[in-house]
LOBAMI-597017 format. One record per residue (C-alpha): x, y, z; residue number from 1; residue in three letters. Coordinates in nm, 3 decimals. Example, Ala and Ser with C-alpha at 12.3 -4.5 7.8 and 13.67 -1.06 7.14 Angstrom:
<nodes>
(node (1.230 -0.450 0.780) 1 ALA) (node (1.367 -0.106 0.714) 2 SER) 
</nodes>
This chain:
<nodes>
(node (-7.156 -8.916 17.360) 1 MET) (node (-6.852 -8.974 17.147) 2 SER) (node (-6.663 -8.730 16.925) 3 ALA) (node (-6.682 -8.751 16.550) 4 VAL) (node (-6.398 -8.596 16.353) 5 PRO) (node (-6.486 -8.323 16.112) 6 GLY) (node (-6.331 -8.035 15.925) 7 GLY) (node (-6.392 -7.746 15.692) 8 ARG) (node (-6.229 -7.911 15.388) 9 THR) (node (-6.421 -8.095 15.120) 10 HIS) (node (-6.258 -8.426 15.217) 11 ALA) (node (-6.338 -8.361 15.581) 12 GLY) (node (-6.704 -8.297 15.501) 13 ARG) (node (-6.721 -8.617 15.296) 14 ARG) (node (-6.569 -8.815 15.583) 15 THR) (node (-6.812 -8.658 15.827) 16 LEU) (node (-7.108 -8.741 15.601) 17 TRP) (node (-6.998 -9.105 15.575) 18 ARG) (node (-6.976 -9.122 15.953) 19 ASP) (node (-7.318 -8.959 15.983) 20 ARG) (node (-7.474 -9.207 15.741) 21 ARG) (node (-7.360 -9.496 15.956) 22 GLY) (node (-7.485 -9.324 16.271) 23 ASP) (node (-7.820 -9.249 16.111) 24 LEU) (node (-7.864 -9.608 15.994) 25 LEU) (node (-7.783 -9.744 16.340) 26 ARG) (node (-8.021 -9.496 16.498) 27 LEU) (node (-8.300 -9.590 16.257) 28 LEU) (node (-8.255 -9.964 16.314) 29 LEU) (node (-8.242 -9.920 16.692) 30 ARG) (node (-8.558 -9.709 16.701) 31 ARG) (node (-8.742 -9.947 16.466) 32 ALA) (node (-8.655 -10.239 16.692) 33 ALA) (node (-8.809 -10.052 16.983) 34 VAL) (node (-9.110 -9.904 16.801) 35 ALA) (node (-9.257 -10.231 16.676) 36 VAL) (node (-9.304 -10.399 17.018) 37 PRO) (node (-9.410 -10.067 17.175) 38 VAL) (node (-9.687 -10.011 16.920) 39 LEU) (node (-9.796 -10.375 16.934) 40 ALA) (node (-9.809 -10.368 17.313) 41 GLY) (node (-10.001 -10.042 17.310) 42 LEU) (node (-10.265 -10.185 17.077) 43 SER) (node (-10.303 -10.486 17.308) 44 VAL) (node (-10.342 -10.253 17.604) 45 LEU) (node (-10.614 -10.054 17.428) 46 VAL) (node (-10.828 -10.364 17.368) 47 PHE) (node (-10.762 -10.497 17.719) 48 LEU) (node (-10.853 -10.172 17.894) 49 LEU) (node (-11.158 -10.122 17.673) 50 ALA) (node (-11.275 -10.473 17.763) 51 ASP) (node (-11.237 -10.390 18.135) 52 ARG) (node (-11.423 -10.062 18.094) 53 SER) (node (-11.755 -10.025 18.281) 54 PRO) (node (-11.914 -9.878 17.968) 55 PHE) (node (-12.125 -10.100 17.746) 56 ASP) (node (-12.041 -10.054 17.376) 57 PRO) (node (-12.382 -10.190 17.279) 58 LEU) (node (-12.556 -9.927 17.493) 59 ALA) (node (-12.347 -9.658 17.325) 60 ALA) (node (-12.437 -9.801 16.984) 61 HIS) (node (-12.812 -9.821 17.046) 62 LEU) (node (-12.847 -9.503 17.248) 63 GLY) (node (-13.204 -9.454 17.372) 64 ALA) (node (-13.310 -9.774 17.197) 65 GLY) (node (-13.103 -9.982 17.439) 66 TYR) (node (-13.370 -9.970 17.709) 67 GLN) (node (-13.644 -10.056 17.461) 68 GLN) (node (-13.473 -10.367 17.325) 69 SER) (node (-13.513 -10.712 17.475) 70 SER) (node (-13.231 -10.924 17.613) 71 ALA) (node (-13.252 -11.151 17.311) 72 GLY) (node (-13.231 -10.862 17.068) 73 GLN) (node (-12.930 -10.724 17.253) 74 ARG) (node (-12.756 -11.059 17.245) 75 GLU) (node (-12.826 -11.104 16.875) 76 GLU) (node (-12.705 -10.754 16.787) 77 LEU) (node (-12.398 -10.791 17.007) 78 SER) (node (-12.307 -11.110 16.825) 79 SER) (node (-12.367 -10.950 16.485) 80 ALA) (node (-12.139 -10.657 16.574) 81 LEU) (node (-11.873 -10.885 16.719) 82 GLY) (node (-11.899 -10.724 17.063) 83 LEU) (node (-11.932 -11.057 17.243) 84 ASP) (node (-11.591 -11.181 17.129) 85 ALA) (node (-11.307 -11.196 17.387) 86 PRO) (node (-11.077 -10.894 17.376) 87 TRP) (node (-10.778 -11.096 17.259) 88 TRP) (node (-10.980 -11.241 16.972) 89 GLN) (node (-11.102 -10.895 16.871) 90 ALA) (node (-10.743 -10.768 16.885) 91 TRP) (node (-10.619 -11.056 16.671) 92 GLY) (node (-10.886 -10.996 16.408) 93 ALA) (node (-10.801 -10.625 16.405) 94 TRP) (node (-10.429 -10.696 16.354) 95 VAL) (node (-10.498 -10.943 16.072) 96 VAL) (node (-10.723 -10.692 15.895) 97 ASP) (node (-10.465 -10.419 15.948) 98 LEU) (node (-10.197 -10.621 15.771) 99 PHE) (node (-10.440 -10.666 15.486) 100 ARG) (node (-10.474 -10.288 15.456) 101 GLY) (node (-10.810 -10.268 15.635) 102 ASP) (node (-10.809 -10.059 15.955) 103 ALA) (node (-11.163 -10.168 16.038) 104 GLY) (node (-11.509 -10.016 16.052) 105 TRP) (node (-11.603 -9.733 16.285) 106 SER) (node (-11.941 -9.783 16.450) 107 ARG) (node (-11.948 -9.422 16.570) 108 VAL) (node (-11.911 -9.266 16.225) 109 TYR) (node (-12.055 -9.556 16.022) 110 ALA) (node (-11.762 -9.551 15.783) 111 MET) (node (-11.421 -9.718 15.743) 112 PRO) (node (-11.158 -9.604 15.992) 113 VAL) (node (-10.932 -9.504 15.702) 114 ALA) (node (-11.196 -9.255 15.584) 115 GLU) (node (-11.222 -9.108 15.935) 116 VAL) (node (-10.846 -9.051 15.927) 117 PHE) (node (-10.852 -8.909 15.576) 118 ALA) (node (-11.123 -8.661 15.668) 119 GLY) (node (-10.984 -8.544 16.002) 120 ARG) (node (-10.606 -8.587 16.005) 121 LEU) (node (-10.536 -8.297 15.764) 122 PRO) (node (-10.718 -8.060 15.999) 123 TRP) (node (-10.509 -8.172 16.296) 124 THR) (node (-10.189 -8.142 16.094) 125 LEU) (node (-10.289 -7.793 15.983) 126 LEU) (node (-10.354 -7.682 16.340) 127 LEU) (node (-10.042 -7.842 16.490) 128 SER) (node (-9.815 -7.735 16.204) 129 GLY) (node (-9.934 -7.375 16.218) 130 THR) (node (-9.891 -7.367 16.596) 131 ALA) (node (-9.534 -7.496 16.574) 132 MET) (node (-9.455 -7.254 16.291) 133 ALA) (node (-9.556 -6.974 16.530) 134 VAL) (node (-9.409 -7.115 16.852) 135 ALA) (node (-9.059 -7.208 16.730) 136 VAL) (node (-8.958 -6.866 16.588) 137 PRO) (node (-9.114 -6.693 16.890) 138 ALA) (node (-8.919 -6.921 17.125) 139 ALA) (node (-8.596 -6.853 16.935) 140 LEU) (node (-8.649 -6.476 16.943) 141 ALA) (node (-8.758 -6.448 17.307) 142 CYS) (node (-8.520 -6.714 17.435) 143 GLY) (node (-8.225 -6.555 17.258) 144 THR) (node (-8.314 -6.210 17.391) 145 ALA) (node (-8.332 -6.349 17.745) 146 ALA) (node (-8.019 -6.566 17.721) 147 GLY) (node (-7.795 -6.293 17.582) 148 LEU) (node (-7.825 -6.097 17.908) 149 ALA) (node (-7.876 -6.351 18.189) 150 PRO) (node (-8.019 -6.192 18.501) 151 GLY) (node (-8.112 -5.871 18.322) 152 GLY) (node (-8.449 -5.703 18.308) 153 ARG) (node (-8.542 -5.863 17.976) 154 THR) (node (-8.433 -6.206 18.099) 155 ASP) (node (-8.639 -6.177 18.418) 156 ARG) (node (-8.950 -6.057 18.236) 157 ALA) (node (-8.940 -6.327 17.966) 158 ILE) (node (-8.854 -6.606 18.212) 159 THR) (node (-9.135 -6.510 18.450) 160 ARG) (node (-9.381 -6.497 18.162) 161 MET) (node (-9.270 -6.841 18.044) 162 GLY) (node (-9.297 -6.996 18.391) 163 VAL) (node (-9.642 -6.841 18.441) 164 PHE) (node (-9.784 -6.966 18.110) 165 VAL) (node (-9.633 -7.309 18.166) 166 GLN) (node (-9.815 -7.334 18.499) 167 ALA) (node (-10.156 -7.275 18.338) 168 VAL) (node (-10.328 -7.590 18.200) 169 PRO) (node (-10.382 -7.579 17.822) 170 PRO) (node (-10.760 -7.610 17.847) 171 PHE) (node (-10.768 -7.305 18.078) 172 VAL) (node (-10.566 -7.107 17.823) 173 VAL) (node (-10.805 -7.220 17.549) 174 ALA) (node (-11.118 -7.131 17.749) 175 LEU) (node (-10.969 -6.795 17.839) 176 GLY) (node (-10.890 -6.723 17.473) 177 ALA) (node (-11.246 -6.810 17.372) 178 VAL) (node (-11.394 -6.594 17.647) 179 THR) (node (-11.178 -6.287 17.581) 180 VAL) (node (-11.111 -6.284 17.207) 181 PHE) (node (-11.417 -6.465 17.068) 182 ALA) (node (-11.699 -6.385 17.311) 183 VAL) (node (-11.612 -6.047 17.464) 184 LEU) (node (-11.402 -5.876 17.196) 185 LEU) (node (-11.544 -6.071 16.899) 186 ARG) (node (-11.209 -6.058 16.721) 187 TRP) (node (-11.229 -6.417 16.603) 188 ALA) (node (-11.491 -6.688 16.541) 189 PRO) (node (-11.586 -6.900 16.842) 190 VAL) (node (-11.557 -7.252 16.702) 191 ALA) (node (-11.527 -7.477 16.399) 192 GLY) (node (-11.347 -7.415 16.073) 193 ALA) (node (-11.637 -7.247 15.890) 194 ALA) (node (-11.953 -7.057 15.969) 195 GLU) (node (-12.261 -7.275 16.037) 196 PRO) (node (-12.421 -7.388 15.712) 197 GLY) (node (-12.133 -7.265 15.496) 198 GLU) (node (-11.868 -7.462 15.312) 199 GLY) (node (-11.495 -7.445 15.372) 200 TYR) (node (-11.309 -7.159 15.204) 201 THR) (node (-10.947 -7.053 15.238) 202 ALA) (node (-11.041 -6.720 15.396) 203 ALA) (node (-11.294 -6.880 15.629) 204 GLY) (node (-11.056 -7.153 15.746) 205 VAL) (node (-10.779 -6.897 15.801) 206 LEU) (node (-11.003 -6.674 16.015) 207 SER) (node (-11.113 -6.973 16.223) 208 HIS) (node (-10.755 -7.105 16.249) 209 LEU) (node (-10.596 -6.794 16.400) 210 VAL) (node (-10.729 -6.826 16.755) 211 LEU) (node (-10.686 -7.204 16.811) 212 PRO) (node (-10.342 -7.207 16.645) 213 ALA) (node (-10.225 -6.909 16.851) 214 THR) (node (-10.361 -7.071 17.167) 215 THR) (node (-10.187 -7.400 17.094) 216 LEU) (node (-9.864 -7.214 17.014) 217 ALA) (node (-9.887 -7.026 17.343) 218 LEU) (node (-9.926 -7.350 17.539) 219 THR) (node (-9.616 -7.496 17.371) 220 GLN) (node (-9.404 -7.181 17.385) 221 LEU) (node (-9.280 -7.183 17.750) 222 PRO) (node (-9.074 -7.501 17.753) 223 TRP) (node (-8.916 -7.419 17.416) 224 MET) (node (-8.847 -7.062 17.523) 225 LEU) (node (-8.684 -7.166 17.851) 226 LEU) (node (-8.475 -7.429 17.672) 227 ALA) (node (-8.348 -7.173 17.420) 228 VAL) (node (-8.277 -6.924 17.700) 229 ARG) (node (-8.066 -7.181 17.889) 230 THR) (node (-7.880 -7.291 17.573) 231 ALA) (node (-7.805 -6.932 17.470) 232 VAL) (node (-7.684 -6.838 17.819) 233 ALA) (node (-7.448 -7.136 17.817) 234 ARG) (node (-7.328 -7.052 17.467) 235 ALA) (node (-7.256 -6.691 17.562) 236 VAL) (node (-7.032 -6.811 17.847) 237 ALA) (node (-6.858 -7.075 17.634) 238 SER) (node (-6.498 -7.061 17.517) 239 GLU) (node (-6.573 -7.032 17.140) 240 PRO) (node (-6.792 -6.726 17.196) 241 VAL) (node (-6.536 -6.560 17.423) 242 ARG) (node (-6.271 -6.628 17.161) 243 ALA) (node (-6.492 -6.477 16.890) 244 ALA) (node (-6.536 -6.163 17.095) 245 ARG) (node (-6.161 -6.146 17.160) 246 ALA) (node (-6.103 -6.154 16.781) 247 ARG) (node (-6.316 -5.842 16.751) 248 GLY) (node (-6.624 -5.995 16.588) 249 LEU) (node (-6.936 -5.781 16.609) 250 SER) (node (-7.218 -5.877 16.842) 251 ARG) (node (-7.442 -5.966 16.548) 252 ARG) (node (-7.184 -6.197 16.388) 253 ARG) (node (-7.108 -6.356 16.723) 254 THR) (node (-7.476 -6.429 16.785) 255 VAL) (node (-7.559 -6.556 16.435) 256 THR) (node (-7.230 -6.738 16.376) 257 GLY) (node (-7.167 -6.893 16.716) 258 HIS) (node (-7.447 -6.855 16.972) 259 VAL) (node (-7.748 -6.958 16.760) 260 LEU) (node (-7.584 -7.264 16.597) 261 PRO) (node (-7.485 -7.390 16.942) 262 MET) (node (-7.842 -7.337 17.066) 263 SER) (node (-8.035 -7.501 16.780) 264 LEU) (node (-7.947 -7.862 16.864) 265 ALA) (node (-8.093 -7.850 17.218) 266 PRO) (node (-8.411 -7.688 17.081) 267 LEU) (node (-8.454 -7.959 16.818) 268 VAL) (node (-8.401 -8.228 17.080) 269 THR) (node (-8.651 -8.086 17.325) 270 ILE) (node (-8.913 -8.039 17.053) 271 VAL) (node (-8.892 -8.411 16.979) 272 GLY) (node (-8.888 -8.507 17.347) 273 ALA) (node (-9.193 -8.292 17.430) 274 ARG) (node (-9.394 -8.393 17.124) 275 LEU) (node (-9.648 -8.584 17.341) 276 PRO) (node (-9.738 -8.253 17.503) 277 GLU) (node (-9.809 -8.107 17.160) 278 LEU) (node (-10.040 -8.401 17.084) 279 VAL) (node (-10.223 -8.364 17.417) 280 VAL) (node (-10.242 -7.988 17.377) 281 GLY) (node (-10.382 -8.024 17.026) 282 ALA) (node (-10.652 -8.263 17.151) 283 VAL) (node (-10.760 -8.021 17.424) 284 LEU) (node (-10.755 -7.717 17.196) 285 VAL) (node (-10.949 -7.899 16.925) 286 GLU) (node (-11.218 -7.995 17.176) 287 GLU) (node (-11.253 -7.642 17.313) 288 VAL) (node (-11.266 -7.481 16.968) 289 PHE) (node (-11.467 -7.764 16.806) 290 ALA) (node (-11.193 -7.794 16.546) 291 TRP) (node (-11.276 -8.078 16.300) 292 PRO) (node (-10.961 -8.281 16.371) 293 GLY) (node (-10.899 -8.621 16.523) 294 ILE) (node (-10.960 -8.503 16.882) 295 ALA) (node (-11.337 -8.536 16.866) 296 SER) (node (-11.298 -8.873 16.696) 297 ALA) (node (-11.069 -8.989 16.976) 298 LEU) (node (-11.316 -8.878 17.244) 299 VAL) (node (-11.614 -9.030 17.062) 300 ALA) (node (-11.436 -9.362 17.005) 301 SER) (node (-11.340 -9.382 17.374) 302 ALA) (node (-11.693 -9.304 17.492) 303 GLN) (node (-11.852 -9.557 17.257) 304 ALA) (node (-11.573 -9.816 17.292) 305 LEU) (node (-11.533 -9.815 16.915) 306 ASP) (node (-11.242 -10.062 16.927) 307 PHE) (node (-11.105 -10.033 16.570) 308 PRO) (node (-11.113 -9.653 16.567) 309 LEU) (node (-10.985 -9.616 16.924) 310 LEU) (node (-10.697 -9.857 16.864) 311 ALA) (node (-10.605 -9.697 16.530) 312 ALA) (node (-10.607 -9.345 16.676) 313 LEU) (node (-10.404 -9.445 16.981) 314 THR) (node (-10.143 -9.637 16.783) 315 VAL) (node (-10.121 -9.365 16.519) 316 ALA) (node (-10.069 -9.100 16.787) 317 THR) (node (-9.794 -9.305 16.949) 318 ALA) (node (-9.634 -9.361 16.607) 319 ALA) (node (-9.631 -8.985 16.545) 320 VAL) (node (-9.460 -8.929 16.880) 321 VAL) (node (-9.198 -9.194 16.805) 322 LEU) (node (-9.143 -9.054 16.456) 323 ALA) (node (-9.103 -8.704 16.598) 324 GLY) (node (-8.847 -8.826 16.848) 325 SER) (node (-8.656 -9.000 16.569) 326 LEU) (node (-8.667 -8.686 16.353) 327 ALA) (node (-8.537 -8.474 16.641) 328 ALA) (node (-8.249 -8.711 16.713) 329 ASP) (node (-8.166 -8.728 16.342) 330 THR) (node (-8.151 -8.351 16.321) 331 ALA) (node (-7.938 -8.345 16.636) 332 TYR) (node (-7.689 -8.583 16.472) 333 LEU) (node (-7.669 -8.364 16.164) 334 LEU) (node (-7.641 -8.038 16.358) 335 LEU) (node (-7.376 -8.146 16.608) 336 ASP) (node (-7.085 -8.353 16.471) 337 PRO) (node (-6.968 -8.432 16.825) 338 ARG) (node (-7.268 -8.656 16.891) 339 VAL) (node (-7.266 -9.027 16.806) 340 SER) (node (-7.567 -9.247 16.730) 341 SER) (node (-7.600 -9.347 17.095) 342 ASP) (node (-7.881 -9.097 17.156) 343 VAL) 
</nodes>
């Protein structure tokens, strides 16, 4: 990392902003140059692996009727659905259609892939966004409390709790939450986003959202909490904080004015770096709670080898991860003037 000059004057802030704009542009161009071949290669890999899969997409499409159909009927239907084309040809046709604004047709849902996204993506964003809105403040509060007194009773209790939760797989946490809070205590609905046979309402969605969002937040909390704890402990022992204490600043002003600003950048960075875990955790939680997001669509497309939908979901997920990493590094550049664009 290289130092970037800055200052408290208006001219200094303008100079810093000009330097940041150049860094941000270089970062954006560098990440774009990497993202394009990564996403293209991933889409190729999806079609290649699906072609090598032992599952028969025609059998998944026909279901019980597969055994009742003749070999000729299967061949004719396979040709009509384009399932007999080589994987590279199917990939090429998908890419061409994608550039034309057509993401393809989903055999599983019998609708355009774009409509599958439009119907399910908002639910996934609602769940993931709510979980992060809960997890980040909780991580800041608990991590700060632990880091301000390293080795103390509070630090040991919070750290042990974080390590324990981190060791439990997300699907186990989700199943445990369903068993305890939905089945035994009946504090929350078991699954879905509405009661069976009823339409979606704000109150109904909120009541169904509480348990899966809290569960997902709990699975993401440990690594954020431990990162904040480490950053705060380092900040407390740093020279600027010791100097602030020597000047007679109160504990509150020292924490809010020096410790927390020094701890935010590492948290932002680790959130971006661990975004794939949020995606995986959201998929598992959605499946356990039957949340109407993209998780069930991803599982169904993989089981049925629904190439257009499977490729679109996989590439879109990877694009979200890359975009999250870029957003985290951008925030890191803006939060810490000492960091250059070589991140």
